[in-house]
N, C-alpha and C positions, 0 to 999 in steps of 0.2 A: 509613523503608523501609530494609531491609538492603541491603548491597552485593550479596549473592547474588540478591535479588529484582530489583534494578535490572539486573543482568547478564542475568537470565532474560527480563525485559521487553525489553531491548535485542536479545537474540537473536530473540525473537518478532517485533519490529518489523523486523529485518533480513530475516527469512524472508518476511514479508508484503511488504515493499518489493521484494525480489527477484522475487516472484511477480507483483506489479503490473507491474514493468518487463518481465518475460517476456511476460505476456499483452498488454500494451500494444504491444510490438514485433510480436507475432504478428498483431495487428489493424492493424499499420502506422500507428500513431498516434504523434505526437510528444507529449512531455510537455505542450506548450502546447495541443495539440488536446484531450487528455484533460482537462486542467485547465479549459479553456473549456467543455467538454461538461458538467462537473459544477459549475461555478460557483466554482472556487477559483483562487488565483493560481498561476502557474507556479512561483514559488519555494516555495510550500507543497507543491505536487505533488513537486517535487524533494526536499524534506526528507522527505516520506513515503517515497519510493523509497530514499533514502539512510539511512533510519532515524535522521535527525537531529532527532528529536522525543522528548519524554518521553511524549506521548500525542496521540491525535487521536480525533475523535468517531466513534462507531460508524456514524452516518448517513453520514459521509464514506466509510467503507469500503463501505457498502451502495451508495452512489452510484457509486463506482468499479467495483464488481462489475457493477452494472447497465449502466454505460457500456461495459464490456468484454464484456458479454453472457455472463457466467459466474456460476455460483452463488457466493455469498459464501464458502461452505466451501472453494472452490478456493483462496482466498487464505489461509485459516486452517489448512488441513491441516498436520499435522506431518510427514507422510511426504515423501520426496523426489519430485520430479516431473521 
C-alpha cells in the first residue's frame, strides 16, 4: 500500500472516530458504556475513536451506529458536521 493510500485511510479513520465521539457524547455515553453495548473492549473503542488502528470490521461500525441510533452514513459522510 502506498504512503498516499495509508494517509487517506488514516484521514478517513480520524473523521469516523471524531464522529463516533461526537455522537457518543451527544447521547451522554462513556466509551465504556458504548463499548459494553456493542460487545467490544474499552481499549478497542478508544482506538477506534483515536484512529489508532489500521482497520476495523464493518460490522463494528454498523453496531456502533445502531447503538448510537444513527444511520451508518452519518459516520461515513465526508462533509463537515
